C-alpha positions in Angstrom: 3.4 -20.3 -1.7 3.4 -19.5 -5.4 6.4 -20.2 -7.5 8.8 -17.3 -8.2 11.1 -17.0 -11.2 13.8 -14.4 -12.0 14.5 -13.5 -15.6 16.1 -10.6 -17.4 14.3 -8.2 -19.6 15.5 -9.8 -22.8 14.1 -13.2 -21.8 10.8 -11.6 -20.8 10.6 -9.9 -24.2 11.3 -13.2 -26.0 8.7 -15.1 -24.0 6.1 -12.5 -23.0 3.0 -14.5 -24.0 4.2 -17.6 -22.1 5.3 -15.6 -19.1 1.9 -13.9 -18.9 0.2 -17.3 -19.1 2.3 -18.5 -16.2 1.4 -15.3 -14.2 -2.2 -16.0 -14.9 -1.7 -19.5 -13.4 -0.2 -18.0 -10.2 3.5 -17.7 -10.8 5.4 -14.5 -9.9 8.3 -13.2 -12.0 11.1 -10.9 -10.9 12.4 -9.0 -13.9 16.0 -7.8 -13.8 18.1 -5.4 -15.9 21.9 -5.6 -15.4 21.3 -7.6 -12.2 19.0 -4.9 -10.7 15.4 -5.6 -9.9 13.3 -3.8 -12.5 9.8 -5.1 -12.1 7.6 -7.7 -10.5 5.0 -9.5 -12.5 2.4 -11.2 -10.4 -1.3 -12.2 -10.5 -3.6 -9.5 -9.5 -4.6 -9.3 -5.9 -8.1 -10.4 -4.9 -10.8 -7.8 -5.5 -10.3 -5.1 -2.8 -13.2 -4.4 -0.6 -14.6 -0.9 -0.5 -14.6 -0.7 3.3 -16.6 -2.2 6.1 -20.3 -2.1 6.7 -21.8 -0.1 9.5 -22.6 -3.4 11.3 -18.9 -4.5 11.1 -17.9 -1.1 12.4 -20.2 -1.4 15.4 -18.8 -4.9 16.1 -15.2 -3.5 16.0 -16.0 -0.6 18.2 -18.0 -2.7 20.7 -18.9 -0.8 23.8 -16.0 1.6 23.8 -16.9 5.1 24.9 -17.3 7.6 22.1 -15.5 10.9 22.2 -17.3 13.8 23.8 -18.4 17.0 22.2 -15.0 18.8 22.6 -13.0 16.0 21.0 -12.5 17.8 17.6 -11.4 21.0 19.5 -8.9 18.9 21.6 -7.4 17.4 18.5 -7.1 20.8 16.8 -5.5 22.3 19.9 -3.0 19.4 20.1 -2.2 19.8 16.4 -1.8 23.5 16.7 0.5 23.1 19.7 2.8 20.9 17.6 3.3 23.5 14.9 6.2 25.9 15.2 5.2 29.4 16.4 7.7 31.2 14.2 9.3 30.4 11.0 13.1 30.1 11.0 14.9 33.0 9.5 16.6 32.4 6.1 20.4 32.4 6.4 22.1 35.5 4.8 
């Protein structure tokens, strides 16, 4: 687990360059103001993936049965059934 350090905003301002170098090296900083957490400085997360490939999707789905032709209509009917039929009256 990466090291985590708490400091206040004044200490951060005084040592910003050094703090950023330590963040680059994997350290995480919790920045506080008047004892309240203000910010978290941490290294960036790994590059996010843009999704999964079609091959991955097929592997995850496996041999599950696909929805039938009326699936979208069933979902819309269920969604519509959850909506209130009348709006509540405004109080006088």
